[in-house]
N, C-alpha and C positions, 0 to 999 in steps of 0.2 A: 123388749124395746129394740127397734130396728137400728142397724149400724148407720152411722152418719159420718160425713166428711166435710171439710172446707176446701174450696178451690181458690187458687190465686193465679191470675193470668193477665196477659195483655198482648196486643198485636198492633204494631204500627203499619197501617195500610190505608190507601185513599178510601174514604167513605163518602159516596156521592150524596146520600140523604141521611144524615145523622138522626133526624127526627123519626124517620121510618124505622131505623135500626133500634132506636130507643123504645118505641112502641112495641116492636116485635120482642125485644128482650124482656120488657116488663111483663107482657102477656105470657111468655114462656116461663119465666120464673114464678109468676103467680100460679100458673097451672101445675107447677111441680112442688109448690110449697117451699120455695127457696127464699132465704133472706140474705141481705148483703148490700154491697154498694157497687154500682156499675156506672162508668162514665164513658160517653161516646162523643167523639168530635170528628171533624173532617180528617183528622190524622189517624183514627183508629178506635180501639176499645181498651179499657182498663178496668178490671173488676176483681172482686172477691165475693164469693157466695158460699153459703153452707146449707146443708139439708141431708135428707136420707140418702144413703149410698146409691140406691137405685135411681133416685131423682137426679143426683149430680151426674151420674153416668149418662142418663138421658139428656141432660142439659149439654154435656160435652158433645154428644153425637149431633144434637139438633143445631147447636151453635156452629159446628164445623160445616154445616150445610151451606152457610154463607160463603160465597166465593172468596172473599178476602180473609176469612178466618179458617180456611180448610186445613191449614197446617199449624194452627195455633197450639202452643204448648200450655198444658195445665199442670200446676204444681199442687200436690195433695198434702193435707195435714189433718191431724185429729181435730175434731170439733163438730159443731152442728149449727142448725139455723138459730138456735137459742143463743148463740154467741153474738148475734147481731140484734139490735133493737127492732129493726124493720127492714123492708126492701126499699132501696133507693136507686132509681135508674134515671140519669140526667144527661142532657146534652150540654156540653161546655165548649169553650174555644180550644182548650187543651185537655188531653187525657191525664196529664199531670201538670199542675199549674206553676210554671216558672215565670209567666208573664212574657213569653217569647214565642207566641204562636206564629208570628210572621217570620221568625228566624228559622223555622223548621220546614224541611222538605221531606216528604215521604213518597216512596213508590211501593210496588208490590213486594219488594224485598225488605222494606223497613225504612228506618231513618237514613237519609242520604248524607254521607260525610261524617258519620260518628266515629267513635273509637273502635279499635279492633277488638272483637269478641275473643275472650280467652275462657276455656273451660276451667273448672277448679284444679284439675291436674296441671294444666298449662300455667296457671297462676303460681302454683307451687314450684314448677320447673323454672319459671322466670326468676323467682326469689332465690332458688338454689343456685342459679347461674350468675345473677348480678347482685345478690346480697342486699346490703343496706342502701344501695343506689335506688332500689325500687321504693316508690312511695304509694301507700294505700290512701285513697281520698274518699272520705265518707260523704255520700250524697243523700244523707238523711238529716232530720232535725237533730240538734244537739242533744235533746232529751233522749232520743232513741240510742244515740251513741254512748250515753252515760252508763248503760247497763250491758252493752256488748259492742265490740268493734274488732277490727283486725289489728294485730299487734303493731304498735307505734304509728297508728293511722293519723292522718291529718283530719281534724274535725272542725269544719268551719263554724263560725258563730251564727248559726241559722236557726230561727224559730219555725219558719215555714220554707217551702221550696222557693217562694218569691224572693227570699233573701239572698239566694245564690248568685244572681246576676250582679248585685252590688258587691258581694264578696269577691267575685272574680275580677270585677272592674276596679277594686280598691288597690290592686297592685301587690297585696301582701303575699300572693302565691306566685309571683313572677319568677322567683328563684327555682320553681319546679318546671319551668318551660323547657329545660334541656334534660330533664330526667324522665325515666319511665314511670308513668303514673297509672295506677290501677284504680279506676272508679268502681265503687260498689254501693249497693242499696239492698233493700229487702228481697225483691224478686227480679230486679233488672230494669224496670221501666224508667226510673228516674235517671239511671246512668245513660240510657239511650239518648236522652235529651241533653244532659249536662256534658257528656263527652263531646257532643257536637258543638256545644257552646264553647268548650275549652279549645277544641281544634280551631274554631273561628277566631279565637283570641291569641293564637300563636303558640299554644302548647304543642310541642313537637312529637311526643311519643305517648299517645293516650290509648289506654286499654279499658275495657269494661268486663267485669266478671259476669260471664254468661249464666243466666239463671239466678244471679244474685246470691245473697247469703243463704237463702233457702237451699239452693242446689249444693253449695259448698258444704253446708252443715250435713246434708243428707249423705254426702260422699265421705267426709272426713270427721264428722262429729266434732269433738273437742280435742282431737289428736293432731289438728293442723295448725293453721295460723290464726284462726278465729278464737276469740276469748269472750266468755260471758253468755248473756241471754239475748234472744232476738225479740225486740219490741214489736208487738202487732197491734193494729188498730181495731180491736174488737174486745169482747168481754174477757178473753183469755189474758190480755195485757202483755204477756210475754210467753215465749216457748224456749225450751232448751233442747239441745241435740243429744245430750246424754246425761246420765246421773253425775258425771264428773264436771259439769259446767261450773265455772268459777263465778262468784258473785263479785263483780268489779264496781258496782254502784255503791254509794255510801249514803247513809241517813244524813239529812241536812242538819239534824240536831245533835246526835251523839257520835256520828261518824262510823257507826257499825255497818258492816256489809249488808246490802239489801238490793234486790232487783225489782221491788214493788213500788209502783207509783200510787199515791193516794190523793184523794180530793182534799183540799183545805177544809178545816172544820167550819170556816165561815161560808155559809151558803151563798153569799153574794160574790164570793171569789171563785173564779173558774180555773185557778191554777192547780196543776197536778205536780206533785213533788215526791222525791224519794224519802219515805219515812218508814223506819223499821217497826216491827210489831209492838215492841215495848213503848216506843214514843207515841205511836198512834193511839195506844190504849189510854194514854194520859192526856186529857183535854188541853193541858197547858202546853203540850208539845205536838199537838195534832194540826199545826198550822203551816202555811207556806213560807213564813219568814218575814212577810211584809209587816210594817208597823201596825197598820189597822187590824191585820189578822192576828198579830201577837196580842193586841189588846182584847180582841174578841175571844181568843183562846183563854186569856187570863180570867175574863169574866165568866166564861163557861166553866172553867176549873173551879172558881170560887163558888159558883152556884152548886156544883156537884159536891164540893166539900161541905158547904153549908147544909145541903140536904142530908148528907151522911151524918153530920153532927146532930141535926134535929131529930133524925130517925133513931139515933143512938140514945 
């Protein structure tokens, strides 16, 4: 079996014809047997694709032939095309959906007016120099942060990236406007946008972790300021940077440590929640916690128990 890899990448740069880029990227990926998700807008490109090692290398080389993407950075991780259900290449208003397309200006260097980029080493140096004054600000969904985050990070109550504007405008983070704030996300793309929105709202010292959690984990593993697992939006669900990764998530039923999200037993429910192996094995505790799903789980458990008694 051939060796495979998954790529994670983005580039903020003016794109004159997003539809043409979308068609080119779709054709390129199909010809190479790649699967994944790619979003193109007038602001740039944001994607993750997986496939055979030779194919992803060819993809990088061909994609960098585009003038705006010639210096785009690609992050590598273990995985394959099978970690994605299909190939999806779309044109949207934003390459990451904050609902702020008109608030963003990009040039050939990236987002204009965003936070200062810090390498993983520079982030550690900042914390060593200024200690607890430094605030880590998680720019991911709350469910991602539940299984992994930077130590003592601020985790906004966000279900999607669209929630962040309301969070910032609520005033609950105004006390951070005079402190050094390090924004972070999986690969860096969400921080590019949110750091700009924070600067626009009067946050005075905004940084962004260059390369995101992925780059930090590659450099420091679990020996730095990161704790737990990294949630990923493919069939892997989560990745760890070492065998020493802590499990900081907890089962919603018994409270035992777990980093695994499960689908609710109720097929009509789309919620994913943290449930440990023992609780998911019992139909009565394989639910998301909502009343209708608890009732569904109880019925399912009774049916299983009745079947067991009958067969016995």
